[in-house]
C-alpha positions as CSV (number, residue, x, y, z in Angstrom):
1,M,-0.3,6.9,8.4
2,N,-0.2,10.3,9.6
3,D,-3.1,12.7,10.9
4,R,-3.6,14.6,7.7
5,P,-7.1,14.4,6.2
6,L,-7.2,11.2,4.0
7,G,-10.4,12.1,1.9
8,R,-12.6,9.1,1.0
9,V,-11.1,5.8,2.2
10,L,-12.0,2.3,1.3
11,V,-11.0,-0.5,3.7
12,T,-11.4,-4.0,2.0
13,G,-11.8,-7.0,4.4
14,G,-13.0,-4.3,6.9
15,A,-14.8,-7.1,8.8
16,G,-11.6,-9.2,9.3
17,F,-9.1,-8.9,12.1
18,I,-6.9,-6.3,10.5
19,G,-9.5,-4.3,8.7
20,S,-11.9,-4.0,11.5
21,A,-8.7,-2.6,13.7
22,L,-8.3,-0.3,10.9
23,V,-11.7,1.0,10.7
24,W,-11.9,1.6,14.2
25,E,-8.7,3.6,14.1
26,L,-9.8,5.9,11.1
27,N,-13.2,6.7,12.9
28,R,-11.3,7.3,16.2
29,R,-9.1,9.7,14.1
30,G,-12.0,11.4,12.8
31,T,-12.0,10.4,9.2
32,E,-15.5,10.9,7.8
33,D,-16.2,8.7,4.9
34,V,-15.0,5.4,5.4
35,V,-16.2,2.8,3.1
36,V,-15.9,-1.0,3.8
37,C,-16.7,-3.4,0.9
38,D,-15.7,-7.1,0.0
39,V,-12.9,-6.7,-2.7
40,L,-14.8,-9.3,-5.2
41,D,-18.0,-7.0,-4.9
42,L,-16.0,-3.8,-5.6
43,T,-16.8,-1.2,-8.1
44,P,-17.1,2.4,-8.2
45,E,-20.7,2.2,-8.4
46,A,-21.2,-0.1,-5.4
47,I,-19.3,2.3,-2.9
48,G,-20.8,5.4,-4.4
49,G,-17.8,6.7,-6.6
50,P,-14.0,6.7,-6.4
51,V,-12.2,7.0,-3.4
52,D,-8.8,8.7,-2.5
53,V,-7.3,5.9,-0.4
54,V,-7.4,2.1,-0.3
55,F,-6.3,-0.1,2.5
56,L,-5.8,-3.7,2.0
57,G,-4.7,-6.0,4.6
58,A,-3.4,-9.5,4.1
59,L,-5.9,-10.7,1.5
60,L,-4.1,-11.4,-1.6
61,I,-2.6,-14.9,-0.5
62,H,-6.1,-16.0,0.0
63,L,-7.9,-15.3,-3.6
64,R,-7.6,-17.4,-6.5
65,D,-7.1,-14.3,-8.8
66,P,-5.2,-11.7,-6.7
67,V,-4.6,-9.4,-9.9
68,R,-8.6,-9.5,-10.4
69,A,-8.8,-7.9,-7.0
70,L,-6.1,-5.5,-7.5
71,E,-8.1,-4.2,-11.0
72,R,-11.1,-3.7,-8.9
73,I,-9.3,-1.8,-6.3
74,F,-7.8,0.4,-9.1
75,S,-10.9,1.0,-10.8
76,T,-12.2,2.6,-7.4
77,L,-9.3,4.8,-6.9
78,A,-9.5,8.6,-8.2
79,P,-6.5,9.4,-10.3
80,G,-3.6,9.7,-8.0
81,G,-5.1,7.9,-5.2
82,A,-3.0,5.7,-3.0
83,L,-3.1,2.0,-2.1
84,Y,-1.6,1.0,1.2
85,Q,-1.2,-2.6,1.9
86,L,-0.1,-5.3,4.2
87,E,0.7,-8.7,2.7
88,A,2.2,-11.8,3.5
89,I,5.4,-12.6,1.7
90,S,8.0,-15.3,1.5
91,L,11.2,-14.3,2.6
92,P,12.9,-17.6,1.4
93,L,11.5,-17.0,-1.9
94,T,12.5,-13.5,-2.1
95,L,16.0,-14.2,-1.1
96,R,16.5,-17.0,-3.8
97,H,14.7,-14.9,-6.5
98,P,15.0,-11.4,-5.8
99,R,14.2,-10.1,-9.2
100,S,11.8,-13.2,-10.6
101,P,8.2,-13.3,-9.5
102,V,7.8,-16.6,-7.9
103,A,5.0,-17.8,-5.7
104,C,4.2,-21.1,-3.8
105,L,0.7,-22.5,-4.8
106,Q,-0.5,-23.8,-1.6
107,T,-4.2,-24.9,-2.4
108,L,-3.5,-28.6,-1.4
109,G,-1.4,-27.6,1.9
110,T,-3.8,-25.4,3.7
111,G,-7.6,-24.4,3.5
112,F,-7.1,-20.9,3.4
113,N,-4.3,-19.8,1.3
114,W,-3.9,-19.8,-2.5
115,W,-0.3,-18.2,-2.9
116,Y,2.8,-17.5,-0.9
117,P,4.5,-15.1,-3.4
118,N,7.9,-13.3,-3.0
119,W,8.4,-9.6,-3.2
120,A,8.8,-9.9,-7.0
121,T,5.4,-11.3,-7.4
122,L,3.8,-8.9,-5.3
123,R,5.1,-6.2,-7.5
124,T,4.3,-7.6,-10.7
125,W,0.7,-8.3,-9.6
126,L,0.4,-4.6,-8.9
127,A,2.1,-3.1,-12.1
128,T,-0.1,-5.8,-14.1
129,A,-3.2,-4.3,-12.4
130,G,-2.1,-0.8,-13.3
131,F,-0.2,0.6,-10.3
132,T,2.9,2.7,-10.5
133,D,5.1,3.9,-7.9
134,I,5.4,0.7,-6.1
135,R,7.4,0.7,-2.6
136,P,8.0,-1.7,0.2
137,R,7.5,0.0,3.4
138,G,9.0,-2.6,6.0
139,M,8.4,-5.8,7.1
140,W,6.6,-7.1,10.1
141,R,6.5,-10.5,11.8
142,P,3.4,-10.4,13.9
143,P,2.7,-12.8,16.8
144,Q,1.1,-16.0,15.1
145,R,0.1,-19.6,15.9
146,R,1.5,-22.4,14.4
147,P,1.7,-23.6,11.6
148,M,1.9,-20.0,10.6
149,N,5.1,-18.3,10.2
150,D,4.2,-15.3,7.8
151,R,6.1,-12.1,7.4
152,L,4.1,-9.2,6.2
153,C,5.1,-6.4,3.9
154,G,4.0,-3.1,3.9
155,I,3.3,-1.7,0.3
156,H,2.6,1.7,-0.8
157,S,1.4,2.2,-4.7
158,R,-0.5,4.7,-6.7
159,R,-2.8,5.0,-9.6
160,P,-1.4,7.2,-12.0
161,A,-2.6,10.9,-12.2
162,A,-4.8,11.6,-15.0
């Protein structure tokens, strides 16, 4: 993220760990219109109209229907708007199935995750919701407690211009 003005910014999960840190940083940098909303309640009307940028932090693995959440985000973005996200990704599944969407369903093994997707799955979820120009922006392995062993993938995508 550079220092140029971002316009209206939506931070989903702004009360969570990543979201609250991001809201703090955006306010510190002088972003004037930061909107925080739960992704499942998200509509353009709920947040006062479309936004130019959406930040989504490590949320999709926790949702039963990640494509529905992405469709809601897509509906709030102005044409040409950008989605920046940080999502957990399965590196073993990505290496074993680099082109095929594959995800591990984790509902019986953990109380807080539904999915553990490979990169192709994340890309497919985004494309299904209507996003284009889908690009990875790097991989991170943040400090974590056991049994967590996540790698996070930074992703940038866009809503097509009108």
